[in-house]
C-alpha angles and dihedrals in degrees: 000000000000090000089054092052095050097076089055095050089048090049091053089050091055093048090051091048091049090051092046092052091048090053090049089052091049090053090050090052092048092050089051091048094052094042093049094044090052088048097054091047089058090046092048089049091052089049093049094097087062086070087074088074096053098086091050093046092049089054088053089057100259108151121229096257092056098052109120095246092045090053091053102039096065090052091051090047091053090052089054089052093046089050088053096052094253123143119193126217105193125194111185116195096155092103092235099287106185112188143027089027126151109202108205115193136182110245121217104134143029088248094066095086090051090048092051090046089054090057108033139034107232149116120264128228104216138173112272094237090074089065089078096053106109117250094351093061089046091053090050090051092045092054092044096238112169121258118203127199106220094186093056112061094193093050092043088057092045088054092051091050089053088054090049088052093052093048093049103038104031095029085231124162120235133195128215140157111237087209089069092217141031119282117246095204102036092246121121113266132211114286123243120229095228096084092048093048086052091051094048092048095049095035087225128163114254118218113191113217112202116197120188131171097035100096097075090044093063113359121185115290092011123130094187124092116206096183121207143127122330122190117214118188120185103203124215113287118273114219123195114254126220114280089355115162130226091249095050092048092047091051094046092053092043091055089054091053094046094050094044094049093050092049091049095048090051092051095040112116115244093217123121118249118266100252096188096047094048092046090048087059091051093049090049092052090046091054090047091052093047090051093049092047092050091050093049094046089049092052094048094050092041098240 
């Protein structure tokens, strides 16, 4: 009888060892994510003086996407995603609209803004509390992203009005989640009216950005990154119709999200993420960051 029980015990040990190794891989990926994210915040702060050139370049006819900072930031965002063991599959149906665009994305993970940044040149509308995060908050202020106080309705409206002004006068692009906050279940939440008021006032083009596959990679309140494939679909542009109400526009965009999410979920592969491959990505990025840091310290110290 003891002999018959032994294989079950051994199988249980193998299962526990596999779970342990997966957790170790997740910790490595999270370490790489935090390190690379901090690194690009420092780089963006160093690049901040270049934003002084933006008004002049816009007057010369340079579109938002081709501004120097907007050329570099998506590359840095891709590096963060690579470090996290995330691989993007981007399907852009937005017909390459370049200015006066409001990118609306479904929000299920802290990785969502990084994903949007890697695919679109835009200003983010973010919650005011993030302003007080060292380095990250400074970078958001330096690039004049728009903070919104969700606890103060009057100030929130004022922030959205600033976003409208940026879209209209500077022909800038902005990104906002119409859900208002991150989903705790991964399911699409009710849409707020604020983003659609902003779209109607600015007469901007809306590009829905549908992100799938990211919720299990970094769910709320989790400190373990699993890595894996994330699908990003930029849907066809939505133009404002004549005499269209906020409610009509809101419902029209929501239907696009619901249909796209249903189609993506049906087509999504059911395979498990490749832990070794995604962890290898994180180790490569950590090594690169270590080499860069060593080089910079050596130059500063004169060695």
